[in-house]
C-alpha positions, 0 to 999 in steps of 0.5 A: 250309091256312095254318099259324099260330103264336099267341104269347101269354098274355092270355086275351082275344087268345088266345080270339080267335085260336083262334076264328079258327084253329078255324073250318074255313072260315078254313083255318088250322091252329095249328102251335105255342102259346106263352103267352108276350107279344112281350117274353118270346121269347127264342132257344129261343122264336123257334128253335121258333117256325121249326121250325114253318115257320108262314105267319102269326103271332099276336103279343101286345104286352101291355098296352105297346109295349115287345114291338117288340123281338120282332117286330123279332126274328122279321122279321129271322130270318124276313122272309116270315112275316106278322105279325098283332100286337095290343096297347094302343090307340097313337098314330099314331107309335106304330102307325108303329113297329110297322108299320115294325118288320115287323107286317102287321096292328095289333089295338087292345085291347078285342079285337074278333072281328070287326075280328080275322077281318078282318084274318086274312082280309087277311093269308090273301090276302096270304100265299096272293100272296106264294107264287105273285108274283114280286118287284114292281118299284116305281113310279118317283117324280117330285117337283114342287117349288119355293123359292118360292110361285106358280111353278105347281108344281101345274100343272106336276105335273098336267099331268105325270101326264096326259102320263105316262099317256097316253105310257107307258099304265101307272098313275100317281098324283098325289100332293098333298103341301099341308099343306092345302088343295091345289089339284092334285085341283081341276085335275084335276076331282076331288071328294076324299073322303079325303087322304093323312092317311087312308092314313097313319092306316090304315098298320096296316091297309092293303091294296091294296083299302083304299088304292085306296078312298082314292084318285079317279081322273081320266077320263085314269086317272091316280089322285090321292090330295089333300091334306087338306080342313081346314087343321086340323094344317097339318103335312106328314107326318113322315119316316118317314110320308113314305117309308111313303106314298111306298112305298106309291104305289110298290108299287101304281103305275108312276109317282108324280108328287108336288105338292110345293108350296113348304112342304116345305123341312124335308121335302125331304130324305126326299121327294127321297131316293125321287125319281128325277126332281126337277123345280124350278120356277121363274118369271123374276123375281129373288125366285124365281131368289134362292130357286131358287139356294138350292134348287140348293145345298141339293138339288142333289146329294142322294143322289149323283144328277142336280141337279134339272131347272130348269123356267122356268114362266110365262115370256114374250120381252120381259116379265122375265128371259130365259131366257139371264140365268136360265141365267147367274144360275144357273151351269146350263142350264134343262132346259124353259121353259113360256111364259106362257098365262094364259087356256088354264092359267086356263081348263083350271084352272077346267073341271078338265081339265090343258091338256095334254088338248088337246095342241096348244098350247106349254104342252101340247107342252113337257109331253109332252116333260117327260113323255118326259124322265121315262118314258124313251124305252123306257117310251113307247108307239107314238103310233098315236092322237092324245092326245084319242083315247087319253084318250077311250079311256081314260075309256071302257074305266075307267068300270066300274073306277072306279066299282067303286072307289067 
């Protein structure tokens, strides 16, 4: 039985909640009924809520979101409470503020009994799970980005994601943060139906099942969250939205590989703040290196972390600057040099199969080296199978799971 508290003076919200609580099949018990709105909560009423020791609180904001402070008070006093909040229809930024204050679900007016019941069923599952599960270890974020277009960020990010999946056999998600029409999904050979905007717009009711329904899965088992499929909007997520998106990915995956592209200058701060690994891609020509030096100066010591790994891509001896020229110009070592292989890379993109799947080219071996660096030797499984053998096994073993997910 799940103890619940109802905090509302609105007849519509009260009838909706009482209809749920009074159904025996929902395994709910009303431990306390306070006929006030969220902005009417005071010390005495909060104390009564805590004395009732509920797992779920149904809280009404009224006709405007001024009661967000009431959500914060309850969350601060009892962090384990699951809050189902009702209120007016809100824009995306308003919903985000409510969720960041501590709400687990949000029900906009006019209240629907069906939507309210679905929200309750989700929080009931989470409440039951949280009573037995150990604190989760958040996944690691590796952000691949550049200070100039055309350096091959997507190629590095997609191949790194597959390498991490193969090397560790753990859960990996590839997040394409292009404002629109990103190419990571194409390079992975999947056809996305949704984008990260769909996830952000559903923050107020997201759970693991809904989150995974927005993802695609490639043959290696890497999950992909694509960029928007239309150029409408053309804006990357705001700082708070980006942190919420990364937090959600880290909660459900061991590794989050971000294709940061080259257009995130104003958003690199919050993105890099949550990135354990920052991989800065450049090509061996002066314009790219000029921008690279600027990016290193600007983000090199973000949040007190190690400077980004510099990856020199599309390198060919005797053409353009040498790797020594690049290091002398930057005043620091290049972490990885990826040799230029236009034919193989272009073919891999056109067939939707990252080059690292072959495992034999110099490019593939270097990406595997980068993957080992990101994963850490303690997380790399024993090399009992060839790369292709592992990918084939993943494809076969996860086929049924992927079909069910879709």
